[in-house]
C-alpha positions as CSV (number, residue, x, y, z in Angstrom):
1,M,25.9,89.9,66.1
2,E,28.4,88.8,63.7
3,I,31.1,86.7,63.8
4,D,32.4,86.6,60.3
5,S,36.4,86.4,59.9
6,A,35.9,85.7,56.0
7,P,34.5,88.6,53.7
8,I,33.4,86.0,50.7
9,S,29.8,87.5,50.5
10,R,31.5,90.7,49.4
11,C,33.5,89.2,47.0
12,S,33.0,89.4,43.3
13,K,31.9,86.2,41.9
14,E,34.4,87.2,38.5
15,N,36.5,87.6,42.1
16,Q,35.7,84.5,43.2
17,K,36.3,82.7,39.9
18,I,39.6,84.1,40.0
19,Y,40.4,83.3,43.7
20,Q,38.9,79.6,43.0
21,D,42.0,78.7,40.0
22,W,44.5,80.6,42.8
23,F,43.7,78.1,45.5
24,T,43.5,75.4,43.6
25,F,46.9,76.1,42.0
26,A,48.1,76.9,45.4
27,D,46.9,73.3,47.7
28,S,49.2,71.5,46.3
29,D,47.9,68.3,47.7
30,G,43.9,69.3,46.6
31,D,42.9,68.3,50.3
32,G,40.7,71.7,50.2
33,R,43.8,72.9,53.4
34,L,46.2,75.5,52.0
35,T,49.0,74.8,54.8
36,G,52.6,76.0,55.7
37,G,54.9,75.3,52.5
38,D,51.9,75.7,50.1
39,A,51.4,79.4,51.6
40,I,54.8,80.8,51.7
41,K,55.5,79.9,48.6
42,F,52.3,81.4,47.4
43,F,51.8,84.2,49.6
44,A,55.9,85.4,49.1
45,M,54.8,85.9,45.5
46,S,53.4,89.4,46.5
47,N,56.7,90.9,48.2
48,L,54.9,92.0,50.7
49,P,57.1,92.3,54.1
50,R,57.7,89.7,56.0
51,Q,55.6,91.2,59.1
52,D,52.9,91.8,57.1
53,L,52.5,88.3,55.6
54,K,52.9,87.4,59.5
55,Q,49.7,89.7,60.0
56,V,48.1,89.0,57.0
57,W,47.8,84.6,58.3
58,A,47.2,85.2,61.7
59,I,44.0,87.2,60.6
60,A,42.7,85.1,57.9
61,D,43.8,81.8,60.1
62,S,41.4,83.6,63.1
63,K,39.7,80.2,64.3
64,R,43.5,79.1,64.3
65,Q,43.1,76.1,62.4
66,G,46.7,75.8,61.0
67,F,45.2,76.1,57.2
68,L,43.1,78.0,54.8
69,G,39.9,76.8,53.6
70,F,38.9,78.7,50.2
71,K,36.8,81.2,52.8
72,E,40.0,82.2,54.7
73,F,42.1,82.3,51.9
74,I,40.1,84.7,50.2
75,T,40.1,86.8,53.3
76,A,44.1,86.5,52.7
77,I,44.1,87.8,49.8
78,Q,42.3,90.8,50.0
79,L,44.0,91.8,52.6
80,V,47.2,91.1,50.9
81,S,45.4,93.4,48.0
82,L,44.7,96.0,51.0
83,A,48.5,96.0,52.2
84,Q,49.9,96.6,48.7
85,A,47.6,99.6,48.2
86,G,49.1,100.9,51.6
87,H,46.1,100.4,54.1
88,P,47.9,99.3,57.3
89,V,47.3,95.4,57.8
90,S,45.0,95.1,60.8
91,S,42.0,93.1,62.1
92,D,39.9,96.4,61.6
93,I,39.6,97.4,58.1
94,L,37.4,93.6,57.4
95,T,34.8,96.0,59.1
96,A,36.1,99.6,57.7
97,D,34.3,101.2,54.9
98,V,35.8,99.3,52.3
99,D,34.5,98.3,49.1
100,F,35.2,94.3,49.3
101,E,32.9,93.7,46.2
102,N,34.8,95.7,43.5
103,L,38.4,95.2,45.6
104,K,41.2,94.5,42.6
105,P,43.1,90.9,42.8
106,P,46.5,92.1,44.3
107,T,49.6,91.7,42.0
108,M,51.7,88.2,42.7
109,E,54.3,88.2,40.6
110,G,55.1,85.4,38.2
111,L,51.4,83.7,38.6
112,D,50.0,84.4,35.5
113,I,53.4,82.9,33.8
114,V,53.1,79.8,36.1
115,L,49.1,79.7,35.6
116,A,48.8,79.8,31.7
117,K,52.1,77.2,31.2
118,R,50.3,75.3,33.4
119,K,46.9,76.0,31.2
120,H,48.4,74.6,27.5
121,T,51.1,72.2,29.3
122,P,49.8,68.5,28.1
123,K,48.5,65.7,31.2
124,I,51.2,63.8,30.2
125,E,53.8,66.0,29.9
126,A,53.0,67.4,33.5
127,E,53.3,64.0,34.5
128,Q,56.7,63.3,33.7
129,N,58.2,66.3,34.6
130,G,56.5,67.5,37.8
131,T,54.6,70.1,38.7
132,P,56.2,73.6,38.0
133,D,58.4,75.3,40.8
134,L,57.0,78.9,41.6
135,Q,58.9,81.5,40.9
136,T,59.3,82.3,44.3
137,S,61.2,85.6,46.3
138,P,63.4,85.7,48.6
139,S,60.6,86.2,51.2
140,A,60.0,82.7,50.7
141,N,61.9,81.4,53.4
142,W,60.5,83.8,56.2
143,F,58.5,81.0,57.7
144,S,60.6,78.2,57.0
145,S,63.5,76.3,58.8
146,T,66.9,76.0,57.3
147,K,67.0,72.0,57.8
148,S,65.5,70.8,54.5
149,A,61.6,70.3,54.2
150,K,60.7,66.1,54.1
151,K,57.7,65.5,52.0
152,V,55.0,64.4,53.8
153,S,51.7,62.0,52.4
154,L,48.4,63.1,52.0
155,S,47.6,61.1,55.1
156,S,49.4,63.5,57.0
157,V,48.6,66.1,59.6
158,T,47.4,69.2,58.2
159,S,45.3,71.0,60.9
160,I,45.9,70.8,64.9
161,I,42.5,69.3,65.5
162,D,43.8,66.8,63.0
163,G,46.5,66.4,65.2
164,L,44.5,65.8,68.1
165,K,42.7,63.3,66.5
166,K,45.6,61.0,66.0
167,L,47.1,61.8,69.3
168,Y,44.1,60.5,70.8
169,V,43.6,57.4,68.5
170,Q,46.9,56.6,68.3
171,K,47.7,57.6,72.2
172,L,45.1,58.3,74.8
173,K,42.3,55.9,74.0
174,P,44.1,52.8,74.0
175,L,45.1,53.8,77.7
176,E,41.3,55.0,78.7
177,A,39.9,51.6,77.3
178,T,42.6,49.6,79.2
179,Y,41.9,51.2,82.7
180,H,37.6,51.6,82.0
181,F,37.8,55.7,82.2
182,N,35.1,56.1,80.2
183,D,33.0,54.0,82.8
184,F,34.5,56.0,85.6
185,V,35.0,59.5,84.1
186,S,33.8,60.4,80.5
187,P,33.3,58.0,77.3
188,L,35.4,57.4,74.8
189,L,36.0,60.2,72.2
190,T,34.5,60.1,68.6
191,N,35.6,62.5,65.7
192,S,32.7,64.3,66.2
193,D,33.7,65.5,69.3
194,F,36.7,67.0,67.8
195,D,34.9,68.7,65.0
196,A,32.1,70.3,67.2
197,K,31.9,73.6,66.7
198,P,32.1,75.8,70.5
199,M,29.1,75.3,72.7
200,V,27.7,78.4,75.0
201,M,25.2,76.8,77.8
202,L,23.1,79.1,79.7
203,L,22.2,78.2,83.5
204,G,19.9,79.8,85.9
205,Q,16.6,79.2,87.5
206,Y,13.0,79.7,85.6
207,S,12.3,82.9,84.2
208,T,16.1,84.7,84.4
209,G,15.7,85.2,80.3
210,K,17.8,82.3,79.4
211,T,16.0,81.6,76.1
212,T,15.3,85.5,75.2
213,F,19.1,85.7,76.1
214,I,19.6,83.3,73.0
215,K,16.7,85.4,70.8
216,H,18.3,88.4,71.3
217,L,21.8,87.4,69.9
218,L,19.9,85.6,67.0
219,Q,17.8,88.4,66.7
220,T,15.2,86.0,66.0
221,S,13.3,83.5,68.4
222,Y,14.4,79.4,66.8
223,P,12.2,76.5,66.6
224,G,10.5,75.0,69.5
225,A,12.0,78.5,71.8
226,H,8.9,79.1,74.7
227,I,8.9,82.5,77.0
228,G,7.2,83.0,79.8
229,P,6.8,84.1,82.9
230,E,6.1,80.6,84.5
231,P,8.9,77.5,83.7
232,T,8.8,77.6,80.2
233,T,12.0,75.3,78.7
234,D,11.1,71.7,80.0
235,R,14.0,70.4,78.7
236,F,17.6,70.8,77.1
237,V,17.8,72.1,73.6
238,V,20.9,72.8,71.5
239,V,20.2,75.7,68.9
240,M,22.5,75.2,66.2
241,N,23.0,75.9,62.5
242,G,21.3,73.7,59.7
243,P,19.7,73.9,56.4
244,D,16.5,74.3,57.6
245,E,14.3,75.4,60.2
246,R,13.4,72.2,62.4
247,S,13.3,70.2,65.5
248,I,15.5,67.0,66.3
249,P,13.7,64.5,68.8
250,G,16.8,63.8,71.5
251,N,17.0,60.0,70.7
252,T,17.1,60.9,66.9
253,I,20.1,63.4,67.7
254,A,22.2,61.5,70.3
255,V,22.6,58.7,67.8
256,Q,24.0,60.3,65.0
257,A,27.8,60.1,64.2
258,D,28.1,63.2,62.7
259,M,26.8,65.0,66.0
260,P,29.1,65.2,69.3
261,F,26.2,64.1,71.8
262,S,26.3,60.5,71.6
263,G,27.6,60.2,75.2
264,L,24.1,61.7,76.7
265,T,22.9,57.8,75.7
266,T,24.0,57.1,79.1
267,F,21.4,59.4,81.3
268,G,18.7,57.0,79.7
269,T,15.8,57.6,77.9
270,S,14.2,59.4,80.2
271,F,16.3,62.3,79.7
272,L,16.4,61.6,76.0
273,S,12.8,62.4,76.0
274,K,13.5,65.8,77.6
275,F,16.1,66.5,75.1
276,E,16.1,67.9,71.7
277,C,18.2,70.3,68.8
278,S,16.7,72.7,67.4
279,Q,18.4,73.9,63.9
280,M,18.2,76.7,61.8
281,P,20.3,78.2,59.0
282,H,22.1,81.8,60.8
283,P,25.3,83.1,60.7
284,L,25.7,83.3,64.3
285,L,25.2,79.4,64.7
286,E,28.1,78.5,61.6
287,H,30.1,79.3,64.6
288,I,28.5,78.7,68.0
289,T,26.1,76.1,69.4
290,F,24.0,77.3,72.1
291,V,22.1,75.3,75.1
292,D,19.4,76.3,76.4
293,T,18.6,74.2,80.1
294,P,15.1,74.2,82.0
295,G,15.5,76.8,85.1
296,V,16.6,75.1,88.1
297,L,13.5,74.8,90.1
298,S,13.0,75.0,94.2
299,G,12.6,72.5,96.8
300,E,12.1,68.9,96.0
301,K,10.5,69.2,93.0
302,Q,14.5,69.9,91.2
303,R,15.0,66.3,92.5
304,T,11.9,64.1,92.6
305,Q,10.0,65.8,89.7
306,R,12.7,65.4,87.5
307,S,13.3,61.4,86.1
308,Y,16.7,62.0,85.2
309,D,20.1,63.2,86.3
310,F,20.1,67.0,86.2
311,T,23.3,68.1,87.6
312,G,24.7,64.8,86.4
313,V,23.6,66.2,82.2
314,I,25.2,70.0,83.6
315,S,28.1,68.1,84.3
316,W,28.4,66.5,81.2
317,F,27.6,69.8,79.2
318,A,30.2,72.2,81.3
319,A,33.0,69.7,80.1
320,K,31.9,70.0,76.2
321,C,31.2,73.7,76.2
322,D,33.8,77.1,75.9
323,L,31.6,79.1,77.9
324,I,29.0,78.8,80.7
325,L,26.6,82.1,81.4
326,L,25.3,81.8,84.7
327,L,22.0,84.0,84.7
328,F,20.2,85.7,87.6
329,D,17.2,88.2,87.9
330,P,17.3,90.8,90.1
331,H,14.3,89.6,91.9
332,K,15.0,86.8,92.4
333,L,18.7,86.6,94.0
334,D,18.6,84.0,96.5
335,I,20.7,81.0,95.7
336,S,18.8,78.0,96.5
337,D,20.3,74.7,97.8
338,E,19.5,72.9,94.5
339,F,21.0,75.6,92.3
340,K,23.7,75.3,94.8
341,R,24.2,71.8,93.6
342,V,23.7,72.6,90.0
343,I,26.7,75.3,90.3
344,S,29.0,72.6,92.1
345,S,28.8,70.1,89.7
346,L,30.5,72.8,87.3
347,R,33.6,72.0,89.3
348,G,37.0,72.4,87.9
349,H,35.4,74.4,84.9
350,D,35.5,77.4,86.7
351,D,37.3,79.6,84.2
352,K,34.6,78.9,81.6
353,I,32.0,80.4,84.2
354,R,30.4,84.2,83.2
355,V,27.9,86.0,85.4
356,V,25.2,87.8,84.1
357,L,23.2,90.2,85.9
358,N,19.9,90.2,83.4
359,K,16.9,92.6,83.5
360,A,19.0,94.7,85.6
361,D,16.8,98.1,84.0
362,Q,13.7,97.1,86.1
363,V,15.6,98.7,89.2
364,D,17.0,101.9,89.7
365,T,20.4,102.9,89.8
366,Q,20.0,102.7,93.8
367,Q,18.7,99.3,93.9
368,L,21.1,97.8,91.2
369,M,24.4,98.5,93.4
370,R,22.2,96.7,96.7
371,V,21.5,94.3,94.0
372,Y,25.0,93.7,92.7
373,G,26.5,94.0,96.2
374,A,24.0,91.2,97.1
375,L,24.9,88.6,94.4
376,M,28.9,89.0,94.8
377,W,27.8,88.1,98.3
378,S,25.8,85.0,97.4
379,L,28.3,84.1,94.9
380,G,31.2,84.0,97.4
381,K,30.0,80.9,99.2
382,V,29.0,79.2,96.5
383,L,31.8,79.4,94.1
384,N,35.1,79.0,95.7
385,T,37.7,80.8,93.5
386,P,40.1,82.8,94.9
387,E,39.5,84.8,91.8
388,V,36.6,87.5,91.3
389,T,34.1,86.3,89.0
390,R,33.3,88.3,86.0
391,V,29.2,89.8,86.0
392,Y,27.8,91.2,83.2
393,I,24.8,93.8,84.0
394,G,22.4,94.6,81.1
395,S,19.5,94.0,79.7
396,F,19.4,91.3,77.2
397,N,16.3,91.2,75.3
398,D,14.8,92.9,72.4
399,K,13.3,96.0,74.2
400,P,14.6,99.5,74.5
401,I,16.4,99.8,77.7
402,N,14.3,101.3,80.4
403,A,15.8,105.0,81.2
404,T,13.5,105.7,84.7
405,S,17.0,103.3,85.5
406,G,18.9,106.3,85.8
407,P,21.2,108.6,84.4
408,I,24.4,105.8,83.9
409,G,22.3,102.9,83.9
410,K,21.7,103.2,80.0
411,E,25.5,103.8,79.5
412,L,26.2,101.3,81.5
413,F,24.1,98.6,80.2
414,E,25.4,99.1,76.9
415,K,29.3,99.2,77.6
416,E,28.6,95.8,79.8
417,Q,26.5,94.2,76.8
418,D,29.3,95.0,74.2
419,D,31.9,93.2,76.8
420,L,29.8,90.5,77.1
421,L,29.4,90.4,73.0
422,A,33.6,90.7,72.7
423,D,33.7,87.6,75.0
424,L,31.2,85.8,72.7
425,K,33.6,86.7,69.7
426,N,36.2,85.5,70.9
427,I,35.2,81.8,71.4
428,P,35.6,80.7,68.1
429,K,39.1,82.4,67.9
430,K,39.9,80.5,71.5
431,A,37.9,77.1,70.4
432,C,41.3,75.3,69.1
433,D,43.1,76.4,72.2
434,R,40.3,75.3,74.3
435,R,40.5,72.1,72.7
436,I,44.2,71.7,73.6
437,N,43.5,72.1,77.1
438,E,40.6,69.7,77.4
439,F,42.6,67.6,75.6
440,V,45.8,68.3,78.1
441,K,43.2,67.8,81.1
442,R,41.8,64.4,79.9
443,A,45.1,63.2,79.3
444,R,45.9,64.2,83.0
445,A,42.9,62.5,83.9
446,A,43.9,59.3,82.3
447,K,46.9,59.3,83.7
448,I,45.9,59.6,87.1
449,H,42.9,57.5,87.1
450,A,45.2,54.3,85.4
451,Y,47.4,55.0,88.4
452,I,45.1,54.9,91.2
453,I,43.4,51.3,89.0
454,S,46.5,49.9,88.9
455,H,47.8,50.7,92.5
456,L,44.3,49.5,94.0
457,R,44.5,46.0,91.6
458,K,47.5,45.4,93.2
459,E,46.9,46.3,96.3
460,M,44.1,42.9,95.9
461,P,44.9,39.3,96.6
462,A,45.4,36.6,94.2
463,M,42.5,34.4,95.3
464,I,41.4,33.7,99.1
465,G,39.8,37.3,101.0
466,K,39.2,39.5,98.2
467,A,35.5,40.5,99.5
468,K,37.3,41.1,102.5
469,A,40.4,42.9,101.4
470,Q,38.2,44.9,98.6
471,Q,35.6,46.5,101.4
472,K,38.5,47.3,103.4
473,L,40.2,49.2,100.3
474,I,37.1,51.2,99.5
475,D,36.6,51.8,103.4
476,N,40.3,53.2,103.7
477,L,40.2,54.7,99.6
478,D,41.0,58.5,100.5
479,L,44.3,56.7,102.4
480,E,44.9,54.8,99.4
481,F,44.7,57.6,97.1
482,G,47.3,59.2,99.3
483,K,49.6,56.8,98.6
484,V,49.9,57.4,94.5
485,F,51.4,60.1,94.7
486,I,52.3,60.8,91.7
487,F,49.1,63.2,90.7
488,D,49.1,67.0,92.9
489,L,46.4,67.3,95.6
490,R,44.2,69.6,93.3
491,F,43.9,66.7,90.5
492,K,42.6,64.0,93.2
493,P,39.2,62.4,92.2
494,H,36.1,62.3,94.3
495,V,36.7,59.3,96.9
496,I,32.8,58.7,96.9
497,F,32.0,58.4,93.6
498,Y,35.3,56.1,92.9
499,A,34.0,54.1,95.6
500,K,30.5,53.5,93.7
501,K,31.9,52.4,90.8
502,Y,34.9,50.3,92.1
503,L,33.2,47.1,93.3
504,H,32.3,46.7,90.0
505,Y,35.9,46.8,88.0
506,I,38.6,45.3,90.7
């Protein structure tokens, strides 16, 4: 599986040098990001229609970052070149049979003159006269406003993620710190939380094929992977991109400033000893990070033999992940009480959940229909959502599909696998939207939390009878929540959880 928005590897070195000069010239502030005004001026020199240029930007900025890096810039330039040659501008053209390596650079009106003049202009004269204006066509005003553009400093926001960081630090973080939101709900965010790649978490009972699923997508095994019929994965493993193949212990990865896992330190050293990061160079891992989890055990083993809060860790990862895959085996459809508690910990993240009925080629067509019905019936009792959960049916491993599964089996499994892969490919494209969505959810939760804590503090006496008043508030916490009528009842926090934390802060 490949997710490649910029065919830089298919661009000749000679053209890369040309495009590097163009990119350096177009990026007037030198921050390595081609943004609005600079992009409008530069691409208008191609004299392409307005709709074509809009489509070029949308395809090149597939991650919706709000800017073009050098890789995305090359994609845009190649699309412009193809559009000038008469090809329709669409995302399909990147995967079409086109000789990108020998693709000639597009015609940019006046660019050669400006670059030549810039090379021969002395540095002092350039500083006195300023940068020469681009000879833009009338189409340069297509994306711009009629109002005069304000000059922005180098420290200004150049992407949506930068904007969210700025909003969080200036607006939301002070509110969270004032009302101890980090102790009640979620730790304070860091820059690495915003910059992290999209994550996909795999959940399921033991031997449902979670590790094999990741191996199937990567087409290779990752460091520390163990596959077998018994419960093999005994720890949380984050599979991410890295310069070489290695495994990093949990205690180390949790304190790295450039990793978004510092919040896991709250679960103690017992958990960190069962947590590790597996790094390897892989094109897919440049866009997505996978979280492989231990299989959910049955009976008391799940609670007594794990020395850390398993459901708490799952809930933490669920808040960070962009997609959660619940894997089921057709021979183990029973959802135990322990697995039910794990699924319940995903509360509030129903939109991220996808169900995968794995190893489906191990049963014939008639049995598969019965298994599917039984799975939907079991899920209906656990997932309290009015919408139907998407269920993917297939056999996600390196072995060929069992042809004896029935006449429709192979065709069905291939279509289902294509749908699941398409869902995974869309994750990087939706990552920015997901960041905004999670930011809004966090801001709403912080606002509700602030109202609740403020209300409870007002109900406390100034001096005498604090202990009695505090106990009365805890006993009637649900009624007190009802008095804070600012928020929708759908967003009301868990009463028992607040009662435990409340004693230390009021």
